[in-house]
N, C-alpha and C positions, 0 to 999 in steps of 0.2 A: 505492498499503501506508499502510496505515496504521502511521506511529512505535510501534517498543515502550513508546517512555514514555508514548501516547497511550491503551494500553490499560492500563495496567500502575495505573495513575489510572481510568479509566471505570468506573458501574458504573450499571444496574440504578436506573432516574430509581423506576419504583415497589417496588423491595427497600428502597435506601439509608437510611431511615428506622430504616424493622424488623429489616434482617436484613443480611448485608456485600455483596448486590448483585452480590456477581463472575460475569463476564462469563470466556465462552469462545471463540475466536476459532475461523471453522468453513472452512474453503476458500479464507480471505484474502475472504472476501464479505458469512458473517454472526458476531456478536455475539450468542450463548444467555447468557441468562441463569439459573447454577444455583440459586439458589433458586428463581425461578413458572415459567422452561420461552420468557415470552419472549421471542421473537428478531431484532434488530433490522439491518436492512442497512445494505453499509457499500456505498454507490453513490457513484462520483465518489468513493472511496475520504477517502467523510465520513462520516461515521455514522453516520443518520442514527437517531435516539434521546428519541424523541418515542414516552409513552408508543398514544395510540392507535396507533402503526406498529410497534411491536413488540404488540400487542392480537389483527395480524388475523391474527400468525404461530401462536400461542401452541399448537391445535391441531391445527397444519402439523410433524409427527417431521419430525425433523435429513436425514434420505433423500433426506423427497422437496421441500427450500426447494428454488428454482429456480441458479443458478448461474450467472448474476449474480445480482440480485435482480434486482427486474421493477420 
């Protein structure tokens, strides 16, 4: 599980400069940007915070995200 301290400082790399880029935790396996909707998987307790990774899931509905991420 990702620590709360880390979750408090993580921001969406695509939005952090122009907007807040704040992330919400979904089912302990996804971080979802509140500004752009990119979704970043958490694999083996490590958030994969690459813009390309977030882009892959941007059009996927939250309820359709695989748990655990693939």
